[in-house]
C-alpha positions as CSV (number, residue, x, y, z in Angstrom):
1,X,134.2,145.1,75.8
2,X,131.6,143.1,74.1
3,X,132.7,139.8,75.8
4,X,132.5,141.9,79.0
5,X,128.9,143.1,78.6
6,X,128.1,139.5,77.5
7,X,130.0,138.0,80.8
8,X,128.1,139.9,83.2
9,X,124.4,139.5,81.6
10,X,125.4,136.3,81.6
11,X,126.2,136.4,85.1
12,X,123.0,138.2,86.4
13,X,121.3,135.5,85.2
14,X,123.0,133.2,86.8
15,X,122.7,134.1,90.1
16,X,119.4,134.9,89.7
17,X,118.3,131.5,88.9
18,X,120.7,130.5,91.5
19,X,119.8,132.6,94.4
20,X,116.0,131.5,93.6
21,X,116.9,127.8,94.7
22,X,118.1,126.5,97.9
23,X,118.8,123.9,98.9
24,X,118.2,123.8,102.9
25,X,115.4,126.0,103.1
26,X,114.0,126.8,106.5
27,X,111.2,125.3,105.9
28,X,112.4,122.1,104.7
29,X,114.4,121.5,107.9
30,X,111.0,122.4,110.2
31,X,109.0,119.6,108.3
32,X,112.5,117.0,109.0
33,X,112.2,118.6,112.5
34,X,108.8,117.4,113.1
35,X,109.1,113.7,111.3
36,X,112.1,113.3,113.2
37,X,109.7,114.1,116.6
38,X,107.1,111.4,115.1
39,X,108.7,107.6,115.1
40,X,106.2,105.2,113.9
41,X,106.9,102.2,116.7
42,X,105.5,98.4,116.0
43,X,104.1,96.1,118.4
44,X,106.8,93.4,118.7
45,X,103.9,91.1,120.4
46,X,101.6,91.6,117.0
47,X,104.5,90.6,114.7
48,X,105.1,87.5,117.2
49,X,101.7,86.1,116.9
50,X,101.1,86.8,113.2
51,X,104.3,85.0,112.9
52,X,103.1,82.4,115.0
53,X,99.8,81.9,113.3
54,X,101.1,82.0,109.8
55,X,103.3,78.7,110.9
56,X,99.9,77.0,111.8
57,X,98.6,77.9,109.1
58,X,101.3,76.0,106.9
59,X,101.4,73.5,109.0
60,X,97.8,72.5,109.1
61,X,98.2,73.2,105.2
62,X,100.9,70.3,105.3
63,X,98.8,68.3,106.9
64,X,96.0,68.0,104.8
65,X,98.1,67.6,101.7
66,X,100.2,64.6,103.3
67,X,96.7,63.1,104.5
68,X,95.2,63.8,101.4
69,X,98.3,61.9,99.4
70,X,98.6,59.0,102.0
71,X,94.6,58.3,101.6
72,X,95.4,58.5,97.0
73,X,97.9,56.6,97.6
74,X,96.3,53.8,99.8
75,X,93.0,53.9,97.5
76,X,95.0,53.2,94.3
77,X,97.2,50.5,96.7
78,X,93.6,48.8,97.7
79,X,92.5,49.3,94.1
80,X,95.1,47.5,92.1
81,X,95.7,44.5,95.2
82,X,91.4,43.9,94.5
């Protein structure tokens, strides 16, 4: 008899806790619908231009580095020849 009273009290407490928390509430669903309606798009041309600019920058850096390295090697060669 005592176990029945404890179990019924525990069931009431558990039911109240479970009823307060809902996984799918109408507020969450409406917010998801609003977010789904606003799809963020990016312009492909902007991305392609950025890639082209990055390629140009790296190409210029490589040319500068190779010219700098060639100048150092040639100046060292001239110094040791003379």
